[in-house]
C-alpha positions, -999 to 999 in steps of 0.1 A, spaced: -47 -7 -222 -61 -35 -237 -29 -53 -252 -10 -45 -218 -34 -66 -198 -36 -98 -224 3 -99 -223 2 -99 -182 -26 -124 -185 -51 -104 -163 -78 -102 -187 -106 -127 -188 -135 -127 -165 -145 -162 -171 -107 -170 -149 -111 -149 -123 -98 -117 -141 -111 -82 -152 -130 -84 -184 -132 -57 -210 -164 -40 -193 -143 -39 -162 -114 -25 -175 -132 3 -198 -150 11 -161 -115 17 -146 -102 38 -174 -135 58 -174 -131 61 -134 -94 70 -138 -105 100 -165 -138 112 -138 -108 120 -113 -81 136 -138 -103 152 -166 -80 172 -177 -47 148 -177 -29 144 -210 -30 104 -220 3 97 -208 -6 112 -172 -35 91 -175 -18 58 -175 5 68 -148 -23 79 -128 -42 48 -136 -19 24 -117 -14 55 -92 -49 51 -85 -58 12 -83 -22 -2 -66 -34 21 -39 -68 17 -36 -87 1 -6 -104 -30 -17 -132 -43 -12 -144 -7 -15 -162 -9 -45 -152 14 -76 -187 37 -85 -186 56 -115 -221 71 -103 -241 68 -71 -266 39 -77 -300 48 -86 -331 41 -59 -352 25 -83 -373 -1 -70 -382 -22 -97 -379 -54 -83 -345 -63 -101 -317 -75 -78 -286 -49 -73 -256 -51 -59 -261 -41 -20 -242 -60 2 -263 -43 30 -293 -60 20 -273 -97 3 -255 -111 22 -235 -126 -8 -224 -99 -19 -202 -92 11 -175 -118 4 -166 -102 -30 -126 -94 -32 -128 -65 -57 -161 -49 -61 -162 -30 -98 -200 -13 -101 -217 -13 -133 -232 25 -136 -266 12 -154 -296 7 -134 -301 -25 -122 -262 -21 -104 -242 -50 -108 -208 -64 -97 -183 -70 -126 -159 -90 -107 -175 -112 -91 -155 -143 -100 -126 -127 -83 -105 -147 -60 -76 -145 -35 -53 -158 -63 -67 -139 -91 -68 -105 -67 -31 -111 -56 -19 -115 -93 -42 -80 -104 -23 -60 -75 11 -74 -83 5 -60 -121 -9 -30 -107 20 -24 -87 45 -38 -111 28 -10 -137 30 19 -109 66 13 -108 72 11 -147 51 43 -153 73 61 -124 103 52 -144 88 65 -180 77 98 -163 110 106 -159 127 93 -186 145 61 -178 127 40 -197 105 40 -223 62 23 -231 75 -3 -246 86 -14 -210 50 -16 -203 38 -39 -228 65 -66 -222 49 -95 -211 56 -114 -177 77 -144 -175 49 -170 -161 66 -203 -169 100 -193 -150 80 -177 -122 68 -209 -107 86 -235 -99 57 -267 -96 24 -264 -123 -7 -283 -128 -13 -283 -164 -50 -296 -174 -52 -314 -207 -85 -311 -226 -88 -339 -250 -115 -346 -282 -117 -365 -316 -130 -335 -336 -129 -297 -338 -163 -290 -330 -163 -312 -300 -130 -294 -284 -143 -262 -294 -174 -267 -270 -153 -292 -244 -130 -258 -239 -155 -236 -234 -172 -254 -207 -135 -267 -193 -127 -230 -191 -157 -216 -172 -152 -239 -143 -113 -239 -141 -120 -211 -112 -135 -239 -98 -105 -255 -91 -89 -223 -84 -106 -223 -53 -98 -261 -43 -61 -257 -48 -66 -220 -25 -83 -240 2 -52 -265 7 -31 -246 36 1 -250 19 -8 -235 -13 -3 -197 -9 -12 -190 -48 -27 -208 -75 -18 -185 -108 -39 -196 -138 -25 -186 -171 -54 -173 -195 -39 -188 -226 -49 -219 -239 -19 -236 -254 -21 -263 -282 -4 -295 -279 17 -303 -304 28 -338 -312 59 -332 -326 71 -314 -295 67 -344 -277 96 -358 -292 119 -329 -290 146 -333 -270 144 -302 -238 173 -275 -252 152 -251 -228 180 -243 -209 173 -254 -177 201 -269 -160 178 -288 -133 166 -309 -167 189 -337 -175 165 -359 -192 168 -369 -228 138 -370 -251 103 -367 -240 78 -393 -235 42 -385 -258 17 -364 -237 -13 -371 -254 -21 -392 -282 -57 -373 -291 -62 -358 -322 -65 -324 -305 -56 -316 -270 -57 -281 -254 -32 -271 -223 -39 -245 -194 -15 -245 -168 -16 -233 -133 15 -218 -113 18 -231 -81 32 -210 -49 39 -234 -13 45 -222 20 77 -219 30 83 -249 50 109 -277 51 99 -314 40 69 -304 23 43 -327 8 10 -317 -6 -12 -342 -17 -36 -325 -47 -54 -358 -54 -88 -353 -38 -87 -315 -48 -83 -325 -91 -103 -355 -89 -132 -336 -73 -126 -308 -102 -126 -336 -126 -156 -349 -119 -177 -321 -113 -165 -313 -149 -174 -345 -164 -205 -347 -144 -218 -308 -156 -207 -322 -193 -236 -352 -191 -265 -332 -175 -263 -306 -201 -257 -334 -233 -226 -322 -240 -203 -350 -233 -196 -372 -261 -173 -399 -270 -134 -389 -270 -136 -362 -242 -115 -359 -216 -102 -343 -187 -69 -346 -172 -52 -327 -144 -11 -335 -136 16 -319 -112 45 -307 -137 76 -298 -121 95 -267 -144 120 -289 -156 97 -308 -174 77 -280 -193 95 -292 -224 74 -324 -233 45 -299 -232 59 -267 -249 79 -257 -279 117 -249 -266 116 -219 -286 89 -207 -268 104 -217 -235 136 -199 -248 117 -164 -251 98 -168 -220 138 -176 -202 150 -144 -222 117 -122 -211 127 -135 -174 162 -123 -178 153 -90 -191 129 -82 -164 153 -96 -133 181 -71 -148 155 -39 -151 145 -46 -119 180 -55 -103 188 -19 -116 155 -3 -108 165 -15 -74 198 -2 -71 192 30 -86 163 34 -57 192 29 -32 216 49 -49 191 74 -42 181 66 -9 220 68 2 224 101 -18 191 114 6 209 98 35 239 118 33 222 147 22 199 145 54 231 140 77 248 168 62 220 192 67 217 176 109 257 185 108 254 217 96 227 227 117 245 215 152 276 234 144 257 266 137 240 259 170 272 251 185 286 282 173 260 303 185 263 287 217 295 297 224 295 333 205 267 344 234 290 326 261 323 348 255 307 383 247 284 386 277 303 393 311 281 392 343 268 424 357 258 432 398 227 450 398 234 482 427 213 474 459 190 507 466 185 519 500 152 515 514 129 542 517 111 549 545 83 574 545 63 583 578 33 577 588 15 609 601 -5 595 625 20 575 637 42 606 642 12 626 660 3 595 684 38 589 695 41 551 702 7 539 699 11 536 663 10 506 644 37 504 621 64 533 620 69 538 582 60 520 547 90 508 529 103 514 491 123 494 478 132 453 470 152 451 503 127 467 529 131 456 564 104 432 579 78 456 600 77 449 635 45 446 651 57 471 679 52 507 664 77 522 688 106 512 676 100 526 640 95 561 656 115 591 664 123 587 701 126 632 699 93 633 686 75 648 718 101 674 723 99 682 688 59 694 694 71 712 719 90 732 700 72 739 676 47 754 698 66 776 716 80 795 684 41 795 672 38 814 704 67 841 701 56 843 668 17 853 679 33 879 707 56 897 682 28 904 655 5 917 685 
């Protein structure tokens, strides 16, 4: 992973990116989550996991040890400063510390953009649409932004330059923080690569291929024997007629660095630091034209790959939408055919009406018209029972009783 992170410009702990220990812990966490995965799958899962990680939830390799040896440990419940860490990745050994406390809002955006880019690239690699070389291609930094802050660090000897550059590099993240506090700046992307200024490049005509630059020869940038440069790409909020004054932020930074050099007794004669605002069309005054051409070519290749990937995704989305519409149409047609077949094959039938069946009540027949309710109706269409029982009784019930008694008496006489 290390060559890829270095090429993509997100490998520097002092500048607010991830250092070697941090990257090693992220790889170890991926191996914990997928212990039986192959190497290629681990690379893909690495970008998948951390591009979707819910920051600022910490990345932990093990549960923190509850050891009270009076050493400060990372604990946002106790330490108020730990609550403001943006991407905490905690070391496993006691005392646990956050290895990414230098991460700022801008460096977080840059790292997450590279995670998302790596996930998209590995997705294409896993399905055979790209090769692994695509993952290690360096993005174009100098054609990504139109405005830059250039830090020029100069000294008289090589040893002085080495010490002076180390001090300035450790303080660049303070300048990034000052720029982030400007309401008109949405991103301050520092390139971790330190470029050495070559005097011969100062008088080289601009052949970078940028049509915006119509100047001829470039004036000299630095006259000191040793000169190093850092570049910070700026991304401004989209506002018409925007004028941003960065003088105060830059001046505060340079004064702080010089004062710190005086306090630690490092500052010597000839040591100087200067910050300039430079547009993209003027980069040829500071960088080699061949290098800028390679950057432009890399940017064109990246754009072509991104455009092809976007077109492929649109095509797949269109095919999926067409298939979905076809399935819905088939389902609707099938439902309509089923409904029509049900309507054509079924004829309405009338149920026969069953005559009500009345069962006479024994007490009603014996008691004449004094009974309540002459009978019980069986059937769904039974008539309502009248409260007057005489309406439901046989009017000849008394005659029938007399005839029965006479027949019984005649039978008794005959037997005797």
